Backbone as JSON Lines, residues from 0, in Angstrom:
{"i":0,"aa":"M","n":[0.81,-1.43,0.17],"ca":[0.03,0.14,-0.08],"c":[1.06,0.91,0.21]}
{"i":1,"aa":"K","n":[0.89,1.92,-1.25],"ca":[1.45,3.13,-1.28],"c":[1.01,4.36,-0.36]}
{"i":2,"aa":"T","n":[1.76,4.88,0.51],"ca":[1.45,5.88,1.15],"c":[2.56,7.34,1.06]}
{"i":3,"aa":"V","n":[1.71,8.12,0.73],"ca":[2.43,9.61,0.25],"c":[2.18,10.66,1.0]}
{"i":4,"aa":"A","n":[2.99,11.29,1.57],"ca":[2.69,12.78,2.33],"c":[2.45,13.82,1.33]}
{"i":5,"aa":"M","n":[1.75,14.57,1.57],"ca":[1.69,15.86,0.58],"c":[1.5,17.13,1.55]}
{"i":6,"aa":"I","n":[2.74,18.08,1.54],"ca":[2.56,19.35,2.09],"c":[2.17,20.26,1.15]}
{"i":7,"aa":"P","n":[0.86,20.95,1.42],"ca":[0.82,21.98,0.58],"c":[1.26,23.34,0.66]}
{"i":8,"aa":"A","n":[1.57,23.87,0.0],"ca":[2.37,25.46,0.17],"c":[2.14,26.53,-0.86]}
{"i":9,"aa":"R","n":[0.8,27.0,-0.8],"ca":[0.4,27.84,-1.5],"c":[1.08,29.17,-1.3]}
{"i":10,"aa":"M","n":[1.88,29.95,-2.45],"ca":[2.49,31.17,-2.19],"c":[1.68,32.52,-1.85]}
{"i":11,"aa":"G","n":[0.49,32.65,-2.57],"ca":[-0.35,33.64,-2.26],"c":[-1.18,33.83,-1.31]}
{"i":12,"aa":"S","n":[-0.8,33.39,0.09],"ca":[-1.38,33.53,1.12],"c":[-1.78,35.16,1.32]}
{"i":13,"aa":"Q","n":[-3.07,35.53,2.21],"ca":[-3.43,36.87,2.03],"c":[-3.28,37.52,3.83]}
{"i":14,"aa":"R","n":[-3.33,36.91,4.49],"ca":[-3.2,37.52,6.0],"c":[-1.81,37.44,6.23]}
{"i":15,"aa":"L","n":[-1.11,36.64,6.03],"ca":[0.27,36.5,6.36],"c":[0.67,36.1,5.0]}
{"i":16,"aa":"T","n":[1.12,37.37,4.24],"ca":[2.12,36.89,3.1],"c":[3.39,35.72,3.2]}
{"i":17,"aa":"K","n":[3.2,35.21,2.33],"ca":[4.21,33.95,1.73],"c":[4.58,33.3,3.28]}
{"i":18,"aa":"K","n":[3.49,33.12,3.95],"ca":[3.55,32.3,5.26],"c":[4.39,31.18,5.17]}
{"i":19,"aa":"N","n":[4.36,30.29,4.41],"ca":[5.07,29.1,4.23],"c":[6.71,29.22,4.18]}
{"i":20,"aa":"L","n":[7.05,30.4,3.79],"ca":[8.26,30.65,3.88],"c":[8.84,31.58,5.09]}
{"i":21,"aa":"R","n":[7.84,31.66,5.75],"ca":[8.09,32.61,7.19],"c":[8.87,32.0,8.19]}
{"i":22,"aa":"P","n":[10.14,32.5,8.78],"ca":[11.01,31.64,9.75],"c":[10.36,31.56,11.2]}
{"i":23,"aa":"L","n":[10.67,30.2,11.5],"ca":[10.19,29.85,12.76],"c":[11.32,29.39,13.28]}
{"i":24,"aa":"R","n":[11.87,29.77,14.39],"ca":[13.34,29.11,15.19],"c":[14.38,29.38,13.63]}
{"i":25,"aa":"G","n":[14.19,30.32,13.23],"ca":[15.34,30.41,11.85],"c":[15.42,29.69,10.82]}
{"i":26,"aa":"Q","n":[14.15,28.98,10.53],"ca":[14.34,28.35,9.34],"c":[12.52,28.24,8.82]}
{"i":27,"aa":"P","n":[12.54,28.16,7.29],"ca":[11.33,28.27,6.95],"c":[10.15,27.27,7.49]}
{"i":28,"aa":"L","n":[9.0,27.85,7.48],"ca":[7.94,26.58,8.04],"c":[7.78,25.52,7.12]}
{"i":29,"aa":"I","n":[7.81,25.82,5.87],"ca":[7.85,24.41,4.9],"c":[8.93,23.47,5.25]}
{"i":30,"aa":"T","n":[9.94,23.73,5.68],"ca":[11.12,23.13,5.86],"c":[10.81,22.03,7.47]}
{"i":31,"aa":"H","n":[10.12,22.77,8.23],"ca":[9.78,22.22,9.44],"c":[9.03,20.76,8.97]}
{"i":32,"aa":"A","n":[8.1,20.96,8.3],"ca":[7.03,19.73,7.85],"c":[7.56,18.95,6.94]}
{"i":33,"aa":"I","n":[8.83,19.4,6.1],"ca":[9.6,18.24,5.27],"c":[10.45,17.34,6.35]}
{"i":34,"aa":"E","n":[10.93,18.08,7.21],"ca":[12.14,16.92,8.17],"c":[10.89,16.2,9.08]}
{"i":35,"aa":"K","n":[9.91,17.05,9.47],"ca":[8.97,15.95,10.12],"c":[8.85,14.68,9.64]}
{"i":36,"aa":"C","n":[8.26,15.01,8.12],"ca":[7.98,13.7,7.59],"c":[8.73,12.84,7.4]}
{"i":37,"aa":"Q","n":[10.25,13.47,6.9],"ca":[11.16,12.63,6.75],"c":[11.42,11.48,8.06]}
{"i":38,"aa":"K","n":[11.49,12.49,9.23],"ca":[11.75,11.85,10.58],"c":[10.97,10.34,10.9]}
{"i":39,"aa":"A","n":[9.4,10.69,10.52],"ca":[8.49,9.9,10.65],"c":[8.8,8.66,10.11]}
{"i":40,"aa":"G","n":[9.3,8.47,8.89],"ca":[9.86,7.2,8.76],"c":[8.59,6.57,8.18]}
{"i":41,"aa":"C","n":[7.71,7.2,7.61],"ca":[6.31,6.14,7.35],"c":[5.9,6.58,6.08]}
{"i":42,"aa":"F","n":[6.37,7.0,5.13],"ca":[6.09,7.15,3.84],"c":[7.07,6.74,2.75]}
{"i":43,"aa":"D","n":[6.12,6.33,1.77],"ca":[7.19,5.78,0.56],"c":[7.61,7.11,-0.28]}
{"i":44,"aa":"E","n":[6.89,8.28,-0.41],"ca":[7.2,9.51,-0.87],"c":[6.7,10.65,-0.36]}
{"i":45,"aa":"I","n":[7.42,11.73,-0.24],"ca":[7.16,12.94,0.23],"c":[7.08,13.94,-0.63]}
{"i":46,"aa":"Y","n":[5.77,14.72,-1.06],"ca":[5.6,15.93,-1.84],"c":[5.58,17.16,-1.44]}
{"i":47,"aa":"I","n":[5.98,18.13,-2.17],"ca":[5.44,19.57,-1.83],"c":[4.62,19.96,-2.94]}
{"i":48,"aa":"N","n":[3.58,20.52,-2.45],"ca":[2.36,20.69,-3.75],"c":[2.24,22.17,-3.87]}
{"i":49,"aa":"S","n":[2.75,23.04,-4.9],"ca":[2.75,24.3,-4.97],"c":[2.55,24.81,-6.13]}
{"i":50,"aa":"E","n":[1.73,25.99,-6.31],"ca":[1.8,26.42,-7.58],"c":[2.93,27.18,-8.39]}
{"i":51,"aa":"D","n":[3.81,27.3,-7.13],"ca":[5.03,28.28,-7.14],"c":[6.24,27.49,-7.33]}
{"i":52,"aa":"A","n":[6.91,27.64,-8.37],"ca":[8.13,26.84,-8.97],"c":[9.24,27.26,-7.71]}
{"i":53,"aa":"E","n":[9.03,28.07,-7.01],"ca":[10.22,28.4,-5.55],"c":[10.37,27.78,-4.65]}
{"i":54,"aa":"F","n":[9.09,26.77,-4.46],"ca":[9.29,25.58,-3.49],"c":[9.88,24.21,-3.93]}
{"i":55,"aa":"G","n":[10.33,24.35,-5.19],"ca":[11.17,23.31,-5.86],"c":[12.4,23.09,-5.34]}
{"i":56,"aa":"Q","n":[13.11,24.21,-4.86],"ca":[14.32,24.47,-4.49],"c":[14.16,23.51,-3.03]}
{"i":57,"aa":"F","n":[13.45,23.62,-2.29],"ca":[13.3,23.09,-0.91],"c":[13.12,21.64,-1.33]}
{"i":58,"aa":"A","n":[12.67,21.06,-2.06],"ca":[12.15,19.8,-2.44],"c":[13.56,19.45,-2.81]}
{"i":59,"aa":"E","n":[14.35,19.92,-3.6],"ca":[15.72,19.59,-4.04],"c":[16.61,19.38,-3.07]}
{"i":60,"aa":"E","n":[16.59,20.31,-2.19],"ca":[17.62,20.54,-1.39],"c":[17.27,19.5,-0.06]}
{"i":61,"aa":"Y","n":[15.9,19.1,0.01],"ca":[16.0,17.95,1.14],"c":[15.82,16.62,0.62]}
{"i":62,"aa":"G","n":[15.65,16.52,-0.89],"ca":[15.5,15.24,-1.55],"c":[13.98,14.55,-1.56]}
{"i":63,"aa":"V","n":[13.06,15.69,-1.6],"ca":[12.05,15.21,-1.84],"c":[11.25,15.29,-3.14]}
{"i":64,"aa":"K","n":[10.1,15.22,-3.25],"ca":[9.64,15.08,-4.44],"c":[8.45,16.95,-4.61]}
{"i":65,"aa":"F","n":[8.77,17.44,-5.73],"ca":[7.84,18.57,-5.81],"c":[7.0,18.23,-7.2]}
{"i":66,"aa":"Y","n":[5.41,18.85,-6.8],"ca":[4.42,18.52,-7.71],"c":[3.77,20.04,-7.77]}
{"i":67,"aa":"Q","n":[4.14,20.82,-9.22],"ca":[3.48,21.91,-9.23],"c":[2.47,21.9,-9.88]}
{"i":68,"aa":"R","n":[1.35,22.56,-8.78],"ca":[-0.18,22.3,-9.56],"c":[-0.33,23.49,-10.41]}
{"i":69,"aa":"P","n":[-1.44,23.57,-11.05],"ca":[-1.93,24.42,-12.02],"c":[-2.03,25.97,-11.4]}
{"i":70,"aa":"A","n":[-1.43,27.06,-11.93],"ca":[-1.7,28.34,-11.29],"c":[-2.9,28.64,-10.46]}
{"i":71,"aa":"E","n":[-4.2,28.44,-11.54],"ca":[-5.61,28.84,-10.66],"c":[-5.75,28.07,-9.45]}
{"i":72,"aa":"L","n":[-4.94,26.65,-9.3],"ca":[-5.27,26.19,-7.81],"c":[-4.32,26.75,-6.8]}
{"i":73,"aa":"G","n":[-3.98,27.64,-7.23],"ca":[-2.92,28.37,-5.97],"c":[-3.53,29.68,-5.6]}
{"i":74,"aa":"N","n":[-4.41,30.35,-6.15],"ca":[-5.36,31.39,-5.79],"c":[-6.07,31.34,-4.62]}
{"i":75,"aa":"S","n":[-6.52,32.7,-4.34],"ca":[-7.21,32.5,-3.06],"c":[-8.9,32.05,-2.91]}
{"i":76,"aa":"V","n":[-9.0,31.65,-4.28],"ca":[-10.75,31.16,-3.95],"c":[-10.35,29.47,-4.54]}
{"i":77,"aa":"A","n":[-9.19,29.28,-4.57],"ca":[-9.02,27.52,-4.8],"c":[-9.53,26.62,-3.64]}
{"i":78,"aa":"T","n":[-9.99,25.86,-3.69],"ca":[-10.28,25.04,-2.47],"c":[-9.45,23.74,-2.52]}
{"i":79,"aa":"S","n":[-9.14,23.42,-1.16],"ca":[-8.08,22.05,-0.75],"c":[-8.95,21.05,-1.69]}
{"i":80,"aa":"E","n":[-10.25,20.94,-1.39],"ca":[-11.04,19.9,-2.38],"c":[-10.32,19.79,-3.66]}
{"i":81,"aa":"Q","n":[-10.23,20.94,-4.44],"ca":[-9.84,20.8,-5.81],"c":[-8.16,20.68,-5.98]}
{"i":82,"aa":"F","n":[-7.43,21.25,-5.07],"ca":[-5.9,20.65,-5.23],"c":[-5.65,19.51,-4.86]}
{"i":83,"aa":"V","n":[-6.29,18.97,-3.98],"ca":[-6.23,17.31,-3.44],"c":[-6.63,16.53,-4.42]}
{"i":84,"aa":"Y","n":[-7.72,16.67,-5.36],"ca":[-8.23,16.01,-6.33],"c":[-7.06,16.14,-7.58]}
{"i":85,"aa":"D","n":[-6.76,17.38,-7.83],"ca":[-5.61,17.65,-9.06],"c":[-4.46,16.81,-8.47]}
{"i":86,"aa":"F","n":[-4.09,16.5,-7.39],"ca":[-2.69,15.69,-6.83],"c":[-3.2,14.51,-7.15]}
{"i":87,"aa":"L","n":[-4.32,13.74,-6.67],"ca":[-4.33,12.5,-6.78],"c":[-4.37,11.96,-8.21]}
{"i":88,"aa":"K","n":[-5.0,12.9,-9.18],"ca":[-4.81,12.5,-10.76],"c":[-3.65,12.3,-11.12]}
{"i":89,"aa":"N","n":[-2.5,13.0,-10.61],"ca":[-1.41,13.12,-11.33],"c":[-0.49,12.04,-10.56]}
{"i":90,"aa":"V","n":[-0.43,12.19,-9.31],"ca":[0.59,11.42,-8.57],"c":[-0.03,10.08,-7.8]}
{"i":91,"aa":"D","n":[0.57,9.03,-8.14],"ca":[0.23,7.32,-7.73],"c":[0.06,7.18,-6.27]}
{"i":92,"aa":"C","n":[-0.96,7.05,-5.54],"ca":[-0.98,6.74,-4.08],"c":[-2.03,5.88,-3.74]}
{"i":93,"aa":"D","n":[-2.15,5.24,-2.85],"ca":[-3.19,4.44,-2.07],"c":[-3.71,5.15,-1.03]}
{"i":94,"aa":"L","n":[-2.76,6.09,-0.3],"ca":[-3.17,6.52,0.98],"c":[-2.24,8.28,0.66]}
{"i":95,"aa":"L","n":[-3.13,8.79,0.83],"ca":[-2.72,10.47,0.82],"c":[-2.67,11.02,2.43]}
{"i":96,"aa":"I","n":[-1.6,11.31,3.02],"ca":[-1.33,12.1,4.3],"c":[-0.99,13.57,4.04]}
{"i":97,"aa":"Q","n":[-1.96,14.85,4.18],"ca":[-1.47,15.89,4.15],"c":[-1.38,16.5,5.37]}
{"i":98,"aa":"V","n":[0.09,16.9,5.15],"ca":[0.62,17.42,6.06],"c":[0.81,18.98,6.02]}
{"i":99,"aa":"H","n":[0.18,19.65,6.72],"ca":[-0.1,21.19,6.94],"c":[1.33,21.77,7.67]}
{"i":100,"aa":"S","n":[2.2,22.55,6.58],"ca":[3.56,23.37,7.17],"c":[2.78,24.26,8.2]}
{"i":101,"aa":"I","n":[1.74,24.77,8.16],"ca":[1.21,26.04,9.03],"c":[0.8,25.06,10.5]}
{"i":102,"aa":"A","n":[0.75,24.01,10.6],"ca":[0.76,23.46,11.97],"c":[2.11,23.01,12.33]}
{"i":103,"aa":"P","n":[3.39,23.86,12.72],"ca":[4.74,23.34,12.72],"c":[4.76,22.77,14.03]}
{"i":104,"aa":"L","n":[3.91,22.71,15.47],"ca":[3.88,22.1,16.36],"c":[3.55,20.87,16.65]}
{"i":105,"aa":"L","n":[2.53,20.23,15.24],"ca":[2.69,18.88,15.07],"c":[3.76,18.45,15.08]}
{"i":106,"aa":"T","n":[3.79,17.08,16.05],"ca":[5.08,16.37,16.27],"c":[5.25,15.29,15.25]}
{"i":107,"aa":"M","n":[6.8,14.95,15.33],"ca":[6.98,13.86,14.33],"c":[6.19,12.72,14.55]}
{"i":108,"aa":"E","n":[6.25,12.62,15.97],"ca":[5.46,11.2,16.68],"c":[4.13,11.13,16.36]}
{"i":109,"aa":"E","n":[3.38,12.28,16.44],"ca":[2.14,12.3,15.97],"c":[1.93,12.1,14.56]}
{"i":110,"aa":"V","n":[2.71,12.48,13.6],"ca":[2.58,12.49,12.36],"c":[2.72,10.6,11.83]}
{"i":111,"aa":"R","n":[3.8,10.24,12.52],"ca":[3.75,8.47,12.72],"c":[2.62,7.93,13.06]}
{"i":112,"aa":"D","n":[2.24,8.3,14.2],"ca":[1.16,7.85,15.03],"c":[-0.38,7.9,14.14]}
{"i":113,"aa":"F","n":[-0.45,8.76,13.53],"ca":[-1.52,9.49,13.01],"c":[-1.71,8.49,11.65]}
{"i":114,"aa":"T","n":[-0.52,8.26,10.96],"ca":[-0.46,7.54,9.73],"c":[-0.68,6.16,10.1]}
{"i":115,"aa":"E","n":[-0.05,5.62,10.93],"ca":[-0.38,3.85,11.43],"c":[-1.94,3.89,11.98]}
{"i":116,"aa":"A","n":[-2.54,4.79,12.48],"ca":[-3.81,4.67,12.83],"c":[-5.04,4.84,11.8]}
{"i":117,"aa":"F","n":[-4.27,5.72,10.83],"ca":[-5.19,5.65,9.71],"c":[-5.16,4.13,8.63]}
{"i":118,"aa":"K","n":[-3.81,3.73,8.3],"ca":[-3.82,2.42,7.73],"c":[-4.64,1.57,8.22]}
{"i":119,"aa":"T","n":[-4.69,1.47,9.74],"ca":[-5.25,0.26,10.16],"c":[-6.94,0.44,10.57]}
{"i":120,"aa":"S","n":[-7.28,1.55,10.1],"ca":[-8.5,2.15,10.64],"c":[-9.72,1.7,9.68]}
{"i":121,"aa":"G","n":[-9.71,1.35,8.22],"ca":[-10.28,0.88,7.48],"c":[-11.4,2.17,6.89]}
{"i":122,"aa":"K","n":[-10.91,3.43,7.62],"ca":[-11.82,4.62,7.07],"c":[-11.36,4.92,6.01]}
{"i":123,"aa":"E","n":[-12.14,5.75,5.24],"ca":[-11.9,6.26,3.55],"c":[-11.21,7.64,4.22]}
{"i":124,"aa":"V","n":[-11.44,8.32,5.21],"ca":[-10.97,9.75,5.57],"c":[-10.54,9.84,6.9]}
{"i":125,"aa":"M","n":[-9.44,10.43,7.5],"ca":[-9.09,10.63,9.03],"c":[-8.83,11.95,8.93]}
{"i":126,"aa":"L","n":[-9.76,12.67,10.07],"ca":[-9.32,14.18,10.34],"c":[-8.67,14.32,12.01]}
{"i":127,"aa":"S","n":[-7.75,15.24,12.0],"ca":[-7.28,15.58,12.94],"c":[-8.19,16.52,13.88]}
{"i":128,"aa":"C","n":[-8.2,16.32,15.33],"ca":[-9.13,17.0,15.87],"c":[-8.57,17.71,17.22]}
{"i":129,"aa":"I","n":[-8.67,18.7,17.85],"ca":[-8.89,18.85,19.2],"c":[-10.14,18.54,19.95]}
{"i":130,"aa":"E","n":[-9.89,17.65,21.02],"ca":[-11.27,17.39,21.78],"c":[-11.1,18.42,22.9]}
{"i":131,"aa":"D","n":[-12.43,19.3,22.91],"ca":[-12.7,20.24,23.98],"c":[-13.78,19.65,24.92]}
{"i":132,"aa":"Q","n":[-13.02,19.55,25.94],"ca":[-14.25,19.43,27.01],"c":[-14.8,20.44,27.9]}
{"i":133,"aa":"I","n":[-15.35,20.97,27.12],"ca":[-16.32,22.48,27.52],"c":[-17.53,22.72,26.88]}
{"i":134,"aa":"E","n":[-18.38,23.4,27.89],"ca":[-19.77,23.78,27.22],"c":[-19.64,24.5,25.57]}
{"i":135,"aa":"V","n":[-20.36,23.95,24.6],"ca":[-19.93,24.43,23.28],"c":[-21.64,24.47,22.95]}
{"i":136,"aa":"A","n":[-21.96,25.97,22.43],"ca":[-23.26,26.12,21.64],"c":[-23.14,26.58,20.51]}
{"i":137,"aa":"Y","n":[-24.24,26.1,19.22],"ca":[-24.07,26.6,18.2],"c":[-25.38,27.33,17.71]}
{"i":138,"aa":"H","n":[-25.41,28.47,17.35],"ca":[-26.43,29.32,16.64],"c":[-27.57,29.36,18.1]}
{"i":139,"aa":"D","n":[-26.81,29.53,19.11],"ca":[-27.55,29.69,20.7],"c":[-28.17,28.53,21.06]}
{"i":140,"aa":"Q","n":[-27.84,27.5,20.76],"ca":[-28.32,26.17,21.19],"c":[-26.89,25.06,21.7]}
{"i":141,"aa":"P","n":[-27.15,24.75,22.71],"ca":[-26.38,23.72,23.37],"c":[-25.86,22.56,22.31]}
{"i":142,"aa":"V","n":[-24.75,22.15,22.29],"ca":[-24.38,20.86,21.62],"c":[-24.29,19.89,22.33]}
{"i":143,"aa":"N","n":[-23.35,20.0,23.22],"ca":[-22.86,19.15,24.41],"c":[-23.49,19.05,25.59]}
{"i":144,"aa":"F","n":[-24.48,19.78,25.97],"ca":[-24.74,19.87,27.02],"c":[-26.37,20.49,27.2]}
{"i":145,"aa":"T","n":[-27.02,20.53,28.07],"ca":[-28.42,21.1,28.35],"c":[-28.52,22.22,29.15]}
{"i":146,"aa":"F","n":[-29.32,23.17,28.9],"ca":[-29.92,24.19,29.49],"c":[-30.51,23.78,30.97]}
{"i":147,"aa":"A","n":[-31.13,22.66,30.89],"ca":[-31.78,21.97,32.04],"c":[-31.13,21.61,33.18]}
{"i":148,"aa":"E","n":[-29.85,21.39,33.26],"ca":[-28.81,21.19,34.21],"c":[-27.6,21.95,34.08]}
{"i":149,"aa":"K","n":[-26.8,21.83,35.22],"ca":[-25.3,22.27,35.23],"c":[-24.59,20.96,35.54]}
{"i":150,"aa":"T","n":[-23.89,20.66,34.35],"ca":[-22.8,19.72,34.52],"c":[-21.41,20.1,34.62]}
{"i":151,"aa":"N","n":[-20.63,19.47,35.48],"ca":[-19.21,19.61,35.63],"c":[-18.53,19.38,34.17]}
{"i":152,"aa":"S","n":[-18.01,20.31,33.92],"ca":[-16.91,20.07,32.74],"c":[-16.41,18.73,32.55]}
{"i":153,"aa":"Q","n":[-15.81,18.25,33.18],"ca":[-15.03,16.9,33.0],"c":[-16.01,15.78,32.96]}
{"i":154,"aa":"D","n":[-17.42,16.17,32.82],"ca":[-18.55,15.26,32.76],"c":[-18.9,15.06,31.32]}
{"i":155,"aa":"L","n":[-18.71,16.33,30.53],"ca":[-18.91,16.2,29.36],"c":[-18.36,15.55,28.16]}
{"i":156,"aa":"D","n":[-19.19,15.13,27.41],"ca":[-18.61,14.58,25.99],"c":[-17.81,15.57,25.25]}
{"i":157,"aa":"P","n":[-16.57,15.47,24.79],"ca":[-15.65,16.48,24.59],"c":[-16.52,16.66,23.0]}
{"i":158,"aa":"V","n":[-16.07,17.85,22.75],"ca":[-16.6,18.3,21.1],"c":[-15.28,17.98,20.29]}
{"i":159,"aa":"Q","n":[-15.01,17.87,18.99],"ca":[-13.9,17.74,18.36],"c":[-13.85,18.71,17.17]}
{"i":160,"aa":"R","n":[-13.1,19.62,17.45],"ca":[-12.56,20.56,16.71],"c":[-11.77,20.36,15.74]}
{"i":161,"aa":"V","n":[-12.21,20.31,14.51],"ca":[-11.24,19.7,13.07],"c":[-9.8,20.65,13.03]}
{"i":162,"aa":"T","n":[-9.11,20.49,13.01],"ca":[-7.56,21.51,12.8],"c":[-6.98,21.56,11.68]}
{"i":163,"aa":"W","n":[-7.04,20.44,10.77],"ca":[-6.5,20.23,9.69],"c":[-4.8,20.19,9.43]}
{"i":164,"aa":"S","n":[-4.45,19.97,10.92],"ca":[-2.93,19.9,10.76],"c":[-2.46,18.61,10.28]}
{"i":165,"aa":"I","n":[-3.03,17.68,10.1],"ca":[-2.51,16.36,9.37],"c":[-4.03,15.89,9.13]}
{"i":166,"aa":"T","n":[-4.3,15.39,7.94],"ca":[-5.54,14.75,7.4],"c":[-4.93,13.49,6.25]}
{"i":167,"aa":"G","n":[-5.95,12.13,6.3],"ca":[-5.58,11.3,5.65],"c":[-6.82,10.68,4.95]}
{"i":168,"aa":"W","n":[-6.26,10.43,3.65],"ca":[-7.66,10.04,2.69],"c":[-7.41,8.64,1.77]}
{"i":169,"aa":"K","n":[-8.02,7.9,1.84],"ca":[-7.78,6.86,0.79],"c":[-8.14,7.44,-0.53]}
{"i":170,"aa":"A","n":[-6.86,7.08,-1.58],"ca":[-6.73,7.98,-2.82],"c":[-8.46,7.88,-3.6]}
{"i":171,"aa":"A","n":[-8.4,6.48,-4.12],"ca":[-9.24,6.16,-5.07],"c":[-10.87,6.46,-4.47]}
{"i":172,"aa":"P","n":[-11.2,6.43,-3.34],"ca":[-12.77,6.89,-3.06],"c":[-12.45,8.02,-3.22]}
{"i":173,"aa":"Y","n":[-11.54,9.07,-2.9],"ca":[-11.7,10.81,-3.02],"c":[-11.82,10.83,-4.48]}
{"i":174,"aa":"V","n":[-11.17,10.28,-5.42],"ca":[-11.52,10.39,-6.64],"c":[-12.67,10.5,-6.99]}
{"i":175,"aa":"A","n":[-13.3,9.3,-7.03],"ca":[-14.4,8.52,-7.36],"c":[-15.61,9.46,-6.72]}
{"i":176,"aa":"A","n":[-15.58,10.03,-5.39],"ca":[-16.44,10.86,-4.98],"c":[-16.4,12.34,-5.93]}
{"i":177,"aa":"V","n":[-15.34,12.81,-6.14],"ca":[-15.78,13.84,-6.59],"c":[-15.82,13.89,-8.26]}
{"i":178,"aa":"E","n":[-15.58,12.85,-8.79],"ca":[-16.0,12.37,-10.24],"c":[-17.68,12.01,-10.32]}
{"i":179,"aa":"A","n":[-18.05,11.68,-9.19],"ca":[-19.45,11.42,-9.06],"c":[-20.04,12.78,-8.56]}
{"i":180,"aa":"G","n":[-19.64,13.83,-8.37],"ca":[-20.14,15.07,-8.16],"c":[-20.61,15.2,-6.51]}
{"i":181,"aa":"K","n":[-19.69,14.66,-5.86],"ca":[-19.79,14.45,-4.44],"c":[-18.49,15.25,-4.06]}
{"i":182,"aa":"I","n":[-18.78,15.31,-2.48],"ca":[-17.48,15.5,-1.74],"c":[-16.21,14.98,-1.47]}
{"i":183,"aa":"G","n":[-15.23,14.7,-2.22],"ca":[-14.1,13.88,-1.8],"c":[-13.45,13.99,-0.24]}
{"i":184,"aa":"T","n":[-13.56,15.56,0.11],"ca":[-13.0,15.63,1.48],"c":[-13.86,14.63,2.6]}
{"i":185,"aa":"Y","n":[-15.03,14.82,2.65],"ca":[-15.67,14.28,3.16],"c":[-16.41,12.63,3.0]}
{"i":186,"aa":"N","n":[-15.77,11.77,2.07],"ca":[-16.62,11.03,1.47],"c":[-16.3,9.59,2.4]}
{"i":187,"aa":"G","n":[-17.17,8.54,2.34],"ca":[-17.23,7.32,2.81],"c":[-17.24,7.46,4.43]}
{"i":188,"aa":"E","n":[-16.56,6.61,5.19],"ca":[-16.49,6.59,6.43],"c":[-15.42,7.38,7.08]}
{"i":189,"aa":"I","n":[-15.88,8.21,8.2],"ca":[-14.58,9.17,8.71],"c":[-14.32,9.12,9.93]}
{"i":190,"aa":"G","n":[-13.43,8.86,10.24],"ca":[-12.55,8.98,11.72],"c":[-12.01,10.19,12.36]}
{"i":191,"aa":"F","n":[-11.8,10.39,13.21],"ca":[-11.22,11.42,13.81],"c":[-10.19,10.96,14.8]}
{"i":192,"aa":"Y","n":[-9.04,11.67,14.78],"ca":[-7.59,11.32,15.47],"c":[-7.52,12.61,16.28]}
{"i":193,"aa":"P","n":[-7.33,12.39,17.81],"ca":[-7.01,13.7,18.72],"c":[-5.61,14.0,18.53]}
{"i":194,"aa":"V","n":[-5.45,15.39,18.25],"ca":[-4.03,15.58,18.88],"c":[-4.35,16.6,19.61]}
{"i":195,"aa":"N","n":[-3.17,17.01,20.61],"ca":[-3.22,18.28,21.67],"c":[-3.23,19.47,21.03]}
{"i":196,"aa":"A","n":[-4.07,20.44,21.49],"ca":[-4.11,21.73,21.51],"c":[-3.11,22.38,20.88]}
{"i":197,"aa":"I","n":[-1.63,22.53,21.59],"ca":[-0.52,22.64,20.91],"c":[-0.41,22.27,19.47]}
{"i":198,"aa":"S","n":[-0.59,21.0,19.48],"ca":[-0.21,20.42,18.12],"c":[-1.38,20.75,16.81]}
{"i":199,"aa":"G","n":[-2.45,21.19,17.37],"ca":[-3.33,21.61,16.44],"c":[-3.32,23.13,16.1]}
{"i":200,"aa":"H","n":[-2.08,23.96,16.76],"ca":[-2.33,25.31,16.73],"c":[-1.72,25.42,15.36]}
{"i":201,"aa":"V","n":[-2.55,26.39,14.36],"ca":[-2.34,26.61,13.1],"c":[-2.14,28.06,12.89]}
{"i":202,"aa":"I","n":[-1.06,28.5,12.08],"ca":[-0.72,29.9,11.6],"c":[-1.4,30.17,10.48]}
{"i":203,"aa":"K","n":[-1.98,31.1,11.1],"ca":[-3.0,31.89,9.53],"c":[-2.3,33.55,9.72]}
{"i":204,"aa":"T","n":[-1.75,33.86,10.81],"ca":[-1.71,35.55,11.08],"c":[-0.35,35.58,11.77]}
{"i":205,"aa":"Q","n":[0.07,36.8,11.74],"ca":[1.82,37.28,12.46],"c":[1.27,36.8,14.0]}
{"i":206,"aa":"Q","n":[0.27,36.98,14.65],"ca":[0.05,36.7,15.92],"c":[0.44,35.2,16.47]}
{"i":207,"aa":"D","n":[-0.11,34.25,15.11],"ca":[-0.12,33.03,15.37],"c":[1.25,32.61,15.39]}
{"i":208,"aa":"L","n":[1.87,33.03,14.76],"ca":[3.26,32.68,14.43],"c":[3.98,33.1,15.65]}
{"i":209,"aa":"D","n":[3.59,34.52,15.98],"ca":[4.51,34.8,17.48],"c":[4.06,33.6,18.55]}
{"i":210,"aa":"I","n":[2.84,33.33,18.6],"ca":[2.48,32.29,19.84],"c":[3.24,31.15,19.17]}
{"i":211,"aa":"A","n":[3.34,30.56,18.23],"ca":[4.11,29.33,17.89],"c":[5.79,29.45,18.67]}
{"i":212,"aa":"E","n":[6.49,30.66,18.09],"ca":[7.76,30.81,18.45],"c":[7.77,31.07,19.88]}
{"i":213,"aa":"A","n":[6.8,31.45,20.4],"ca":[6.67,31.6,22.33],"c":[6.89,29.96,22.63]}
{"i":214,"aa":"L","n":[5.75,29.15,22.28],"ca":[5.33,27.76,22.66],"c":[6.86,27.1,22.5]}
{"i":215,"aa":"L","n":[7.55,27.33,21.3],"ca":[8.62,26.46,21.18],"c":[9.86,26.84,22.18]}
{"i":216,"aa":"S","n":[9.63,28.28,22.46],"ca":[10.72,28.48,23.18],"c":[10.76,27.69,24.78]}
{"i":217,"aa":"V","n":[9.37,27.49,25.19],"ca":[9.22,26.78,26.1],"c":[9.22,25.58,26.1]}
{"i":218,"aa":"L","n":[8.84,24.8,25.1],"ca":[8.67,23.49,24.83],"c":[10.17,22.71,24.6]}
{"i":219,"aa":"R","n":[10.73,23.5,23.9],"ca":[11.83,23.21,23.26],"c":[13.25,23.9,23.47]}
{"i":220,"aa":"P","n":[13.38,24.21,24.26],"ca":[14.14,25.45,24.84],"c":[15.77,25.42,24.24]}
């Protein structure tokens, strides 16, 4: 069963320009993701997936592969549904593990354990999540609690907040779903894999990057 890691790296991010190239502990975010996938030791191939050829130099430097997606799949309106489908139509694999460079606090061990859990799960999709054991409401209505009583937080069923720090798909069902006019991202049977709140921290703004730097200074001094 061929398992491929894919690191998406769009150049034209809006809230934090060129965020995949922003330094964290002195090295670009994209290289943190590459090193993590390599150290995990569970992939047959590792790809950077970008519309911008500049990322090819990182692939060459680290000895991984580079897939240059069409330019229109790198703009601000293109969705992950579209570029994942494009990747799967052009790169042979059975299982695809998407590892986001913008989740640099996700550990190598979590990448390895997530991949193994997905392989043995029998699911078509596996989503990483943070389990929050706190009262949550949606549109002013309780999700995991009731207004009829006060429950201790430790007794609540946790909600599962999807982080996208790492995601797994079986390739063939994803492609088949999209080509049938359905959603590949959420096709078939879906599993959830909990990561801790720090590992699920995703960088979208400068503040997010500053928080990651501060956390790393404490976690890995």
